[in-house]
C-alpha angles and dihedrals in degrees: 000000000000090000111041092171092060091045091052090050090053092047090050092049090050090047092237094148093155091064093038094054092054100031099106092049093047093048090051091048091050091051097044095044097036092235121186121246090253092053091049091047091050092052094047093047089049089053090053094048092049092049091051092049090051093049091050091049091052091049091052093048091048092047091052092047091231123175104246091212097054102081132136089253091058096046114109106221091176091065093071119024090192090072109102098231094177093055093043091053090047090052088049088069084069095223087130086067091053088052093045092238124156130228127213117196107194132180148090124312116285099020096117104267095129092045091052092048089053091045094053089046090053090052090052091050090051087060087051094250120149113247130190112197119188137160113234089252097045092049093059093040088056091048092048092051090048090050091055090048092048093243102103093113090054092051093047089050091053092048090051093052102048115105093235130019118195123192112187121204093013117191091026090145141350122287125226122227096270097049091044090054091050091050092047090052090053095046093044092049092051096041112129089349108070137017132253128197117201126185119194143170088208126084116252090248089062097055096084089062094068093065122087094236140014095244091058091043094051093047093052096040093048090056096042097047094049108110092349126156109223114204114185114195117195133186142066126323113274090217092051092047091053095046118113091239092055096044094042092239 
């Protein structure tokens, strides 16, 4: 402790940034409060562990391409009373992921489905679970690019293995045979093992119509609907309600 500069150099070399960032404060606390060496060591190691947890969380959020503003804390449950806040908060504990259950968020455009999907994904990342978040369009664009690059099997394998797969705006348009087969492979690989969240403007009864044939549709829907939580959100679009034309502003 007689040479803080040397200590900081060692901490930097060892990549212990959590300790380094708080070192001056901790040394002052130790001196002012006459802390023992073990108490000081405990505090500094706790700083390092917390820093590592935060870095891991940020990596998971970045990997999943989550909107940092769309968290459960920022969701306005008072806007739409039809949103089942009790169920959403229960799902936010992420036990549905442990049980490999799926979640369907259904309702008109602008009612908060995407925000809730992001929010549940954030909660999963906070538990250090791996999340893949795609829009319906971006998922199949990614698969198509991988197919051209000869890496589609690798991508499908990765999508099967992540702890939570989210597909926003599901059933936006019809799938051709190839994309339907890719999606079936993903759903089949995750079935009863890992969770899927789907948001959709379409009613569940309309989903089968996006597949090229009934056999494919039945196979996918049977696997998706097994042990799924269906949350139907009704009401007017939040964006429309807040628009100047609607409020008279």
